[in-house]
C-alpha positions, 0 to 999 in steps of 0.5 A: 500500500502506497502512501499519500504525497502529503504524509510523504512530505519531508519539506523542511526536515534534514540529516546534517551531514557528518551528524551519525555514526556506527560502531564496527559490527562484530561477529557473534560472540565477539568483542561485543558479546559482553556488553550489554546492547542498550548501555554500550549504545549510550556510551557510543552516543555520548562519545559521538555527540561530544567528538561533533561537539552537538550540544545535548540540549539542542536534541528534543526528541528521540527514537531507540531501535531494538530488537532483543530484550535486554535487562532494563528494556522495559524502559526503552528510549528514556533509559538510553537517553538518560545514560547518554546525558540527554535527561529531558529527551524521551520518545519511543522505542520501535521494533520492526526485525531489520528494517527497524534502522530505517522505521527509526529514521522515518519515525524521527523524521515525520516527528520533525515534519509535523513540527513535534520536534526541531532535533531527533536522535535516532538510536539503533542497537542490538547484541545477537551474542548470549541471547536471552533465554525467556520463560513464559509462565502458563498457570494453565499449562500441564502441572502449571508448566509454561513456554520457553524461547531462546530468543534470538536462535529460535527466532533466526531458525523459525518463523511462527506464522509458517514454522519455517527457516529465513533459509527457506524464504531465500530458497523459494525465491531462488527456485521462482527465479532460477538462481543457482549456487554459482551465481550466488557465490559469484556474487558473494566473491564481488561484494567481498571485492567492494568491501576492500575499498572500505578498507584503503588508505586506513579504513579512509571510507569507514572513518567518515562514520566510525571511530577507528581504532575502536576502544571496547569498554568493559561490561562496567564502561570504566576502563578500556578493554580491548581495541579493534581496528575495525568489523570483526569476523568478516569472511574471506571467501575464495572461488575454491572454498566456495566450490567445497561448500553445499547448501544448507537445504537439502536439494537447495542452493542456498550455502553458508557463504550466500547468507550473513551471519549474525553480529553485534554493534550500534549506530545513531544519526540526527534528524533535524529542521533544516535550520538546525542542519545548517548549524550542524553540518559538519560541511556546510555545503552539503544537504541531505533531504528524504524524499521517499520511503516505502514498506511492503510485504510479500507472501509468506515464506518468500522474504527476499522478494518483498524489497522489490515492491517496497522499492517501487512504493519509495520510487513512487512516493519520490516521483522517480523512476529507477533509472534516476537513482545514481546509488543503491545500498541494500541490506541482503542476508542472502546473495538472493536478495540483490539478485532479484532486486536488480533483475525486477528493477534494473539496477546494476548488480556489479554497481550496487553496495559498494564499499560494503554490505550486511551480507559481507560484514554482518547483521545485528538486526536494528543497526543494519539498516542505518548503517547501509543508510550512512554509506549511502550518504557518504558514497553519494558524498563521494561522487559529487551527491545525487540520489540514493536508495537503500533497501532491505528485507525483514522477519515476516516478509517484509521489507523497507526502502528509503530514497535520499537526495545529497546535494552539494 
């Protein structure tokens, strides 16, 4: 279902250039596995705001995007903002699986658009490591026993609506569009090569939005426990190694290399009025505007296909054709995602996702889409501005797309 032009009009709303950040993404059970995700996000937010000399009293609204329960998560955004020294900032917590990052941006943008705030902070965070084991009491159960859930592992392996795995959604789409293992592996090698560009010149591209080397705090956030140079656990494939891999499912096509892996991390972004954006931009000549977005849901167990309709809705709301988009970034938990999107929309499969994507650097749920949007902005700035689109699927066979315009 589309959006009315009035509701999708973001005139007067901007993302101040340079006012966003992301931690490295660390493969689960890695260097961030001991950190409470909400406390970690607050720790990073406070540091990044100070680094950019953003006055805390300028921020008057907050959005927290998170999908994994943590102790104290009931208090949501006020908990995180309070820990970050923003004790005057309130706002909602949103959770939309892997679409949470884009949803948090849109939620903040709407608050600015309707005049209820002037400067919003959207924070996304998740820790897939050491996921909680939850017990749901049921007094009417046999002997009063309830149900239990391994929050991360159970939900990654089973959609409660169809009792199928996420991998099956990729296999269904691969079968429908006749995408074989070789095509997926070829794309994996291409995406890994593109990611290497972000590491050149001492990670020059990533340093535009990531504090590197990254100081890993201890669980009390009192001292430095470790230092990491960047994303942790990134896979480095070779054609020879890929040939040895067998599909995860019997008679399937998707191997472990053709899909992403769980990770930990967080990200943040400022969305403000044009007036405040002028003050906050780290480069006064660059403006960033939101000009369209779309949400879509496809049929059960065809998750990667949802990005097609979400992208068409976003393009329609921005009154654009796909041919007008200069740069595309995706959340691609499966190589199948990019292949299908490009074949149906007309994007160049070889040229989208420059400098990295979640297929390569991992997938910490909520921050994933936000990092993609941040990388989209920086790539547009590098190439002289233009129109960019981010799209990504999410659990429940849904997807969200976002269209940005960067002027220089």
